[in-house]
Residue, then its C-alpha position, 0 to 999 in steps of 0.5 A: x235921519x237918525x244914524x243906525x249902523x247896519x254895516x256887515x249885515x245883509x237883508x231880504x225885503x219881501x214886497x220890496x218893489x214899493x211902499x213900506x218895503x221899498x222905503x225900508x230897503x232904502x233905509x237899510x242901504x243908507x244904514x250900510x246893509x246890503x239888500x235884496x228885494x223880493x216880489x212878484x212883479x219883475x218890472x216893479x223890482x227892476x224899477x225899485x233897484x234903479x231908484x236905489x242905485x244912487x245909494x248902493x246896488x241891490x239885487x232883486x228876485x221874482x218870488x211868490x212868497x205864497x209858494x213854499x218851494x219858490x221861497x226855499x229856492x230864493x232863500x238858498x240863492x240869496x244866501x249864495x249871492x250875499x254870503x249870508x242873510x241875517x235880516x228878513x223883513x216879511x213885508x209882502x202883502x195883499x188886501x183882496x176883496x174888501x167886502x162882507x165875509x159872506x160875499x168873499x170868494x174862496x180864492x180871495x180868502x186863500x190868497x190873503x192867507x197865502x201871501x199875508x200869513x203863509x209867506x211869513x212862515x215860509x220866509x222864516x222857515x227858510x232863513x232862520x236856521x242860518x241866522x241861528x247858526x251864526x248867532x245873530x238875526x233880525x226878523x221884522x214881520x209886517x202885520x197891520x192894525x187890522x190884525x189887532x182891531x179886525x177891520x169890517x169888510x176885511x175878514x181874511x186880511x184881518x185874520x191873516x194879520x192877526x196870525x202874523x202877530x201871534x206867529x211873531x210872539x211864538x217865534x220870538x219866544x222860541x228864538x229868545x236865547x239864540x241871538x235872533x229877535x223877532x218883532x212885528x210892525x202894525x201899521x194903520x193906513x199908510x200912503x202906499x200903493x196897496x192902501x191907495x188901491x184898497x181905498x179906491x175899492x172901498x172908500x167908505x170903509x177906509x175913511x172909517x179907519x182914517x177917522x180913528x187916527x188921532x193924528x188925522x192923517x195916513x202914515x208915510x212909508x219912511x216913518x215905517x222904515x225908520x222903525x224897521x231900521x231900528x228893529x234890524x239893528x244891534x240897538x234892538x237887543x232886548x226886545x223880541x216877540x213884540x208888535x209895534x203900533x204905527x198908528x198915529x196915536x191909536x191904541x188897540x189891544 
């Protein structure tokens, strides 16, 4: 594991109870940062905190990132608990109803947008002002290759993740002179609970995604975490508004 120094920094990781969020929280802790996990499932968050305890204690907070008021409250509480928050990893995501667009329920559409896109905006809106005031911050938004490519049978998910990429570009430009960088990750299929559940729901559609990966395998959560840790560090000082593919060699524009 490469050495990355995050001592003195404090991170909030949404969707931190499993998958890429949990792996990134672990990597942040190993790099010296303090970490708070956000998610909707208290039992999962508590289990994640217990798993991370041998590295360092973490706090966790039950938060629905699709609820603006809840995110505002959680952000205020996290800033009190940790003193400040200068790393935000917007990782929480859902992939509801893998189906033709004409068969998708309105509720699934709205939930996909609420969690995958609105949640990114809410988190940034709540925590960016303090980062700007302090003159340093790192925003890491988790998009998806679906946001670049537009996965069939995933119209809402693809639209939301494409929105995350555009939001990242826009906010990166807005904050370019403040010391706060804003970048995104665009993973292909990774070995996470969300991806495995989606594969079980629509195996043919997901196999089609795997077939496009030149390395012929799914990504590992620790591979995404390694990139997230670099994006959260001082070493990533001249890159903002950019989306980094984690695609096993698949280039999509």
